[in-house]
N, C-alpha and C positions, 0 to 999 in steps of 0.2 A: 875430452869433454866437449859436448856440443855447445853451440852459442846460446841455445835456450837454457841449458843447464847452468852455464856460466852466469847468465843473467839472474837466474834464480838464486844462485849462491851469493852473488853480489848484493842482490836485494835483501837476502836474509842477513848478510853481514851488516848492511846499513841499518836494518831493523834492530839488530842486537846493539849497535852503537847508540841508537836513538832511544832504546827501551828505557834505560834508567831515567832519562830526562822526561819521557812521557809519563812514566810511573810517578816520578816526583811531582810533576805538574798535577796529575790526577789526584795524588794524595793531598795536595794543598786544597783542591776543590772539595774533597771529602771532609777535611778538617773544618773548612769554612762552613760547609753545609751542616756539620754537626753542631758547630757554634750557633748557627742560625736556628737550628731546631730547639736549642735551649731557651730561646726567646719566645715569649707568649704570642707576640704579634710579628714574628720574623717574616712569615710568608707575605703579609700585607705590606710591610715596610721595606723589605729587601727583595722585591719582585724579580729583579734580573739576576739574582743569585740562583742560577739553575745549573743542573748537572750537564756535562758534555759541552761546557763553554769555558773559555779562558777568563779568569778574574781580571787579568791585566789587559788583554786585548779587547775584551768586551766592556771594560771599565765598570766592573761591578760597583754598586753604590758603596761609597765609603772605603773602598780598597785602594790603598796607595802602593804603587809599584815603582821599582827602579828597573826598567826594562821589563823582563818577565819574572822578576823577583818581588814577592810581597814583602814590603818593609813596614807597613803601617795600616791601621784601621782608624778611619776618621768618621765615626758614626754620630754626628752631631745633630741635635734638634730633630730627632725622628720619632720621638714619643715611644721609644723602646721600653719594654718591661720584661720581667721574668728573671731568670738566673743567667749567669755568665759562665759558660763552659770553658774554664781556664785550661783544663786538660787538653781540649781540642786546640786551643790557641798555642799551647806550649809546643805543638808539633810543627808550627810554622817557624822554621829555624832562623829566619832572617827578620822576624818581626821585631821592630825597635820602638814603635810608637803606638799607643792606644789612646783614642779620644772618644769618650762617651758623654760629652758635654750636653747639657740641656735635654736629658731624657727623663724617664720615670722609674729608674731602678730604685729598689728599696732593700732593706736588710743590711747585714754587715758587709764590709769591704770584701770583694772577691779575693781569691788567693793569687793575686797578680805577683806576689813575691816568689811564685814558682817560675816566673819568667825572668830569670836572672839577667838576661841581655837587654832588657828594656832600657831605653834612654829617656823616654818621656811618657808620663801617664797623666791624662786629663779626665777627671771625674766630676768637674764643676756642675753645680745646679742640677743635682738629682735629689733623692731622698735616702741616700745611704745613711746608716745610723750605727750606734753602738761604739764600743771601744776598739781601738786598733792595737793589737799586741805590741808590746814594747820592742820586741825583736823582729817585728814584721819586715823591716827594710834591710836586715843584715845581709841578705843574699842578693841585694840589688845594687851592687857597687857601681854599675854603669849609669845609674839614674842622674840626669841633669835637670829635669823639669818635673815638678810634682804639683799638680793643681787639684786640691780636694775641696775648694771653697764652695759655699752654698749648699751644704748638706746638713746632716744632723749628728755628726760624729761627737762622741762624748769621751770622757776620761782624759788622761794625760797625753800630751804630744809625745809620740814614741821617741825615745832617746836615740834609737838606731837611725831615725830620719836625719838627725842632726850630726850624724857621724859619716855621712856620705861625702866622699872626697871630691866628687865632680858636680855636686848640686849647685846649680846656678839660679834656679827659680823655685820658690816655695810659697804657695798660696793656700792658707788654711782659714781665711776669713769667713765669717758667717756660719760658724759651727757652734758647738757647745763644749769645746775643749776646755779643760780646767787644770788646776795645779800650776806649777812653776814652768817657765820656759826653759828647756834644756840648753846648755851651752853648745854653741856650734864649734865643731872641731876644726872646720876649714872656713872661717868667716871671710877670708879674703876672696874665696871663690864665689860665695853667695852674692848675687847682684840684685835680685828682686825678692822681696819678702813682704808678706801681708798676713798679719795675725789679728786684725781688728775684729770687733764684734764677736768675742768668745767670752769665756768665764775664767780667763787666766788671772793669776795672782802672783804676788811677790815682786822681786826686783828684776828689771830687764837685764839680762846677762851682758857683761862687758863685751863679749864677742859680737854682740849685735848693736853696739853703740853707734855705728855709722848710719843706722836707719832712723828716720825722723818720727815725729809723734804720730803721723797719720798711719804708720805701720801698726801701731799698738792701741789706737783709740778704741773705745767701746768695751774695754776690759776694766771695770770699775775698781777692781782690787789689785790692779797692776800699778807699779810705781817705778820711778827712775827719772833721770835728768830730762829725757826726751819729753816726758809728760809733765815736767815741772812739778813733780810730786815726790817729795822725799820719802824714802823708806826708812822709818825709824824702828830699830830693833826693840822689841818689847818682851823681855824675858819674863816668864811666869813668876808671879809673886807667891811666896810662901804664905800659908794661911795666917800665921802669926804676924806677918808684915803687912797684911792687907789693911788699908785705911778704913776707918768707919765711914758710914754714909755722910755724917756731918763733916768730918775732916775732908772728905773728898769734895764736898760742896764748897767748902772754904777755899780749897786749893784751886778749884775751877774758877771761882769768883776772882781770886787774886790774879790768876793768869789772864783772865779777861781784862781786868783793869790795867795790867801791865801792857797788854797788846794795844788797848785803846789809847793809853798815854803815849806809847811809842808813835802811833800814827798821828796824834795831835802835834807832837813835837816835830815830826817830819813835815807835816803840813805847814807849820809856822815857819820852819827854816826855808822851805821851798818857795813860800810867798815873798820872803824878804830877800832872797838870793837872786842876783842878776845872772841870767843864764844866756848863753849863746843860742842862736837859732839854727843849731845843727842837729844831726840825727844821732849823735853818739857814735859808738863803734861796736862792731861784733867782737866776740872773744878772739884771742890770738891763736887759738888752736887751728891747725891746718890738717885737712883731710887729704888723702891722696886723690889726684885728679880722676874723676870718674864721670861717666855719662849721666845726665839727669833724666830720669824717667818721669814724664808728666802723667800723673794718674788722672784719668777721666772716665766718663761713662756712668751708667745708672747705679753702679755699686758704690760710687763715691758719696759720702754723706757730708752734708754741710755742718761744720762744727761751730757751735755758738760761742765756744771759748777761743776760737781762732782770731787773733788780732795782732796788729803790729807789736803791741806791747807785750803780748803773751808768747810771741815767737822769740827768737834769739836776739831781736833788736832791743837796744836800750834807749828808749825815747825820753828826751828831756821835755820840760814844759815849753809851751808855745806862746805864753802870754806876752812875752817881749819880742815876738817875731815881727820883723819888718815885712810889710806887704807892699809890693811894687804897685805902680800906677794901674796896671790892668788887673790887679787882684789875683795874680797867679802865684803869689808867694815865692817868687824867685825860682819857679819851675818854668823853664823855657819851653813853650809849645812850638814844635817844629812841624806838627801835622795835626791840624784841628778838625779833620774830617769827622772824628767821632765825638766832637764836642769838647769844650774847654774844661780843664780841671786844674787844681792847684795842689801844692804840697800839703796843705791842710786837709784836702780831700783824701789824699793817700793816708794821712795819719788817722783819719776816722774810719778808714776802710777795714774790713776783715781781711786778714792776710794769712797766707799759708806758705810755709817754707817748702820750696820745691827742691832745693839742693844747695850745697855749700862746697864749691870747688876751689881750685887754686887761683882762678882768675876773678871769680865773682861769687856772690851769694844771690840766689834767685828766689823770688817770692811771687805768688799769685795774689792779686788784690781785687776785691769786688767793691767798686765805688758806689756812692750813694745813688747815682743816676742809673745804676745797673751795668755800667761798662766794666768789663773784666779785663785787667791788664797784667802784664808781667813786668816786674821791677827787678832790674839787675843792679846790685850794689857792687860796683867795681873796686878792685883792690889795686893800690899803688899805680894810679893813673895820673901821676904828677909831672910827667915829662913836659906837658904844655901848660902855659898859663891860661887864665880865664878866656882871654880874647882868642888865643890860638885854639883852645879847646872848642870854643863856639864856632870858629871858622870850619874846623874839620867835621864837627857834628852837622853843620849845615850842608857840607859837601856830601856827607853820607845820607842825610835826609833827602837830598835832591835826586838820589838814585830812584828811578821809577821803572820797575820791571815786574812782570807777573810772577816771577820766581825769586824775588828779593824782598825781604821784610824790611820796611822802613820804620825808624823809631817814631814815637808819638811826641815824646818830650824828654828833656834832660834837666838835671839839677847839678850845678857846679859849686863846690866849695873846695878849699885846699885840702881839707881832710875827707871830703865826701864827694863821690860821683855817683849819680843815679841815672840809669837809662831806662825809659819806660816804653814798652811796645805792646802791641795788641796780643791778647791771649788766644791761642789756637786750641779749641777743645779736643781735637784729635791728637794733640801732642806731637811728639817727635817721631821721625822715621825709626830711631833706635827703639822707642817704646813699641811701635807697630811691629817691628821685627822680633823683639825679644820679650815683649810684655804679654798681655792677656791674649792667648791664642784664639779664644773663642770670639773676641771682639774684632780682631784685626786680620788674622791670617786668611779668612775667607775672602776678604777684599784685596789682599795683596796677591792678586793673580798676576799672570804674565803681563797683561795689558796695563795694569796700574803700575807694576814695577818698571816697565819700560818707560811709561809716562814720567815717573818719578826721576829716573836716571836722565832722561832727556831734559827735563826741567832743571835739574841740578846743573847739568852741563851748560845749558843756556844762561842760567843765572850767574854761574861762575864766569862765563865768558864776558857777560855784561859788566860784572864787577871789575874784571881785569882791564876792560876798556876804559871805564870811568875813573878807576883808581890806579892808572898805569904808573904814576909817579911813586907809588908805594913800593917798598922793597918786596913785600909779599902782600898782594892786594886783599886776599881773604885772610889767610893765615891760620884759621881755626876750623876748617871744613871737616866735619865728621857727622855721623848720622844723628847724634843728639842735638846738633845745631841745624838740622833740616826739619822744619815744621811742616805739618800736613794740613791742608784745608779739608773741608768736608767732601770735596770731590777728588781728594788725593793728589792735588797739585802741590809740589814742594815749594817752600819758602826758605831761602837761605838767611841765617841769622848769625850774630857774633862775628861779622866780617869787619875788616879795616881797623882792627884794634892795635896793630903793631906800632903806629906812630905815637900812641898815647902812653904806652907802658914804659916805666922808667927803670924798673928793677930787672936785672939779667935773669934772676930766678923766675920771676913772673913771666917775662917774655918767653922763656923756654917752656912755659906751660902751654903755649900755643901748639896745636897739633902739627903745624907745619914743621916745627922743630923736631918732630919724631921721624922725619924723612932721613934716609941713610946718609945723605951728604951732610946734614946738620948734626947727626949723632957722631959722625967722624970728625967734622970740622965745623964749629958753630958759625963760622964766618960765611958759609956757603948758602945761607938762606936766599931764596930767589923765587920768582913766579913758578919755576919748575917744582918747587916744594908743594905748591897748591895742586899741581897735577898729580903728584904722588898721593895726596890726600883724596883726590877725586877717585883714583884707582882703588884705594881702600874702601871707599863708600860703595863703588860699583860691585866689588867682590863681596862685601858684606850683604848688600841688597840681593845679590843673586844666589848666595850660598845659605843665607840665614844664620851664618856663624858669627860669633862675637870675636872681633880681632884683638889679639894680645897687643897689637901695636898701640892701642889707646892708652895702655898703662904697662907697668912692669909685669913680666910674665907671672910673678908671684900672685897677681890679682886675678888670674884666670884668663880664659880666652884661648884662641888658637892663632898661631903664626899664619895668618891667612895668605900672605904672599908666598911663603915657602910651600905651603900646602898646595896652592893653586899651581905654582910652577912645577912641582913634582908630578902632579897628576897630568898636566899638559904634556910634560916630557914623556910620560908613560902612555900617552894617547888615551887617557881616561878622563878627558875633560867633562864628559857628561855626568860623572860622579860628583862634580862640584855643584850641580844644580840642586837647590833646595827642593826636597820632595813635596813640600807644601805647594809649590808652584804647579807641579804636575797634577796635584790632587784638586786644584781649584778651577780647572776647566781647560779648554783647548789652548795649546801653546805650541810654538815652533821651536823645536830643539835646536835647529840650525841658528836661529836668531839668538837664542840664549847663549849658545856656544860663542857666537861672534861677540856679544857684549862682554862675556867673561874674558875673552882674549884681549879685548880693548882694555879691560881693567888691569890685566897682567902687564900689558905694554905700558900702562901709566905708572907702574910701580917698579920699573927697572931701577936697580940700585945706582947705576951710573946716570946722572941727569942728562948727559949728552945722548944716551941711547933711549931715553924716555920720550914718549910722544910729546910734542908741543900741545898746548891747550887747544889751539885751533885744529890741529890734526885729530885730536881726541873728539872734539865736538863734531867735526865733519863725519868721522867714522860712525859716531853714535847716531847722528841724524839720518845716515844712510840705512839704518835698520828699520824696516817698516813691516 
């Protein structure tokens, strides 16, 4: 065979090897163009979706890729209208996420249930309407995130939706769903739920009891403990048993007199009784430790019924309260930059329960002067007396760093400890990563995530320098304790608590005690435990996954350390990167891989093999 012939044969052989790939890539183009054609304004909104180009290499608008594989469509706020050709989308074999947030789609929900491999579906803020079939979600067992809020859906919430075993986030607020809320089959997996502003009725299911009142408000016929509205069963009366109108009027009058008499007696007793000037106590029920998602943004509605007394607080009268010389009602101001306020100001403020964890209960309060604060009601912080408590709080207040949140004030009583800090409207890093995708993910691009990680590392380094005498300087570093400013600068909170806590069970609620050395031997808590926590935060920020390390595996999440180590060992580290980063703009894969490797190096099970904090900080700062 001549050299020329051999070359031809070789080229032909190579062509045969490449042909399946080329055909598959071209098929993806065809399917996407068919989907585009089903949109009324697809040509004007998706201009770079053109034939003979690569959706991934040419970065087609809204197409999310992993390498050259299409894994998602993120078509947000484009004003798209028309139908959705689900048949075309079903041919994209690796499609896992669909987002059509803030468009102008109308009519019934498309047949996305034909896409059984979908993990997330975001249809928020469109004009979809009508009932969703009860069995619609039966074939979508992989779904983790469902956002249907801000549409016009009616009818019952599909029971199949509440049977999904991997469902982590469910948002149905701002629709016209009616009927009873179905029981959740896997309530421990569900982390984020919003059903407010619908037409739901009946009792809130026990399986959803961990969610607070803001989850269900705006449903006038809904009742349950969260809404402080008792559901009284009212069996139908037989006709012969029905009271006459006159009898009914007498009954109503008597009941009214009884109620009035009761409140008169209570008022008399309360005015003669001498009461202590404390805040009472929360109920003794304990909920499993979980991250607190601070809800913010334009969808949040101010509740006129929200007050300290209407939350789970039990407030006593304040007529006998002693006021100190500066009028601060025994509330010690350690940072007066935002103006002075006292305990009585907190009592008058509207308050909203943000969370109830093992270490504290957290409230958002709007003071009369417009200042919005977060109040943490600490549990079992009786290890130090009043003087010692004040000394340590002053030490914490004196921490001044751009990435460290300083308290505004504190209140000390033997039975009661309150720590007041400034409220951050953007909430926590945890909420930004796992909350409303439409609000936050567009801004969690590579530049902001790198800035957040660098800020966390710098703040942690500063805390370790200033609180070097503490056994574990931070002790509770996790994404729910990283607050974000409007410019996405991180602020570390909930640090330095270890010296205050007196109960072993409470102390072990600190996330540092989830490090491997502490789980194996609780005496091994050390500054290296904070480094482990830093590694978890880095991996969570880079992957977008919720770590099972925050709680027992039964509550959901992924073993983020084992997952990262296994993919790095297989040389597949790029698969760890959150696809949302790649979809949000230019990014350096090499830089992201470097940061992920630093996170893994911080989570070594052996503390001696783990990076020191200074090593981790230096390596992070070298990434530019």
